[in-house]
C-alpha positions in Angstrom: 117.3 112.2 66.7 118.1 108.5 67.5 120.2 109.7 70.4 117.2 111.4 72.0 115.1 108.2 71.5 117.9 106.2 73.1 118.0 108.6 76.1 114.2 108.4 76.4 114.3 104.6 76.4 117.1 104.6 79.0 115.1 107.0 81.3 112.1 104.7 80.9 114.2 101.6 81.8 115.8 103.4 84.8 112.4 104.5 86.0 111.1 100.9 85.9 114.2 99.7 87.7 113.8 102.4 90.4 110.2 101.4 90.9 111.2 97.8 91.4 114.0 98.7 93.8 111.6 100.9 95.8 109.1 98.0 96.0 111.8 95.6 97.1 113.0 98.0 99.8 109.4 98.4 101.1 109.0 94.6 101.3 112.3 94.3 103.2 111.1 97.0 105.6 107.9 95.2 106.1 109.7 91.9 106.8 111.9 93.6 109.3 109.4 95.8 111.1 106.3 93.7 111.2 107.5 91.0 113.6 109.1 93.7 115.8 105.9 95.7 116.0 103.8 92.6 116.8 106.2 91.5 119.5 106.2 95.0 121.0 102.4 95.2 120.8 102.6 98.3 118.6 99.1 97.7 117.0 98.6 101.4 116.3 101.6 101.4 114.0 101.2 98.0 112.3 98.8 99.4 109.7 101.3 102.0 108.7 103.5 99.2 107.3 101.0 98.3 104.6 99.6 100.2 101.6 96.0 101.3 101.7 95.0 98.6 99.3 97.0 95.8 100.9 95.5 92.3 101.3 96.6 90.0 104.1 95.9 86.3 103.8 96.9 84.0 106.7 94.7 81.2 105.2 92.8 79.6 108.1 94.0 82.2 110.6 92.1 85.0 108.8 92.2 87.6 106.1 92.1 91.4 106.1 91.5 93.7 103.1 93.0 97.2 103.4 95.3 99.0 105.9 92.6 99.6 108.5 91.4 96.0 108.4 95.0 94.7 108.7 95.6 96.9 111.7 92.3 95.7 113.3 93.3 92.1 112.5 96.6 92.4 114.4 95.0 94.4 117.2 92.5 91.5 117.7 95.3 88.9 118.3 95.8 87.7 121.9 98.6 89.4 123.7 101.2 87.8 125.9 103.8 88.9 128.3 107.1 87.2 128.7 107.0 88.2 132.4 103.7 86.4 132.8 105.4 83.2 131.3 108.4 83.4 133.6 106.9 81.1 136.2 106.0 78.4 133.7 108.0 75.3 133.2 109.0 74.9 129.6 109.9 71.4 128.4 
């Protein structure tokens, strides 16, 4: 009987570890994809990177609560074009 309890405990521990690893992978994906999506102006896809109950807090730059609000936040940022800046002198 104790072997069964040991197996149940091991499965529970492995399940917790798996959940942690999946969360870490999701965060790494976010850290990788978010800047790329922003730089490419892919506002329609930014929201997909966040969970439905995500909360974004850029302090004085603004906050957004929920996936749709986060997508709207990024869509409202000013856009730029590197081609438009090519005639500027950078010091």
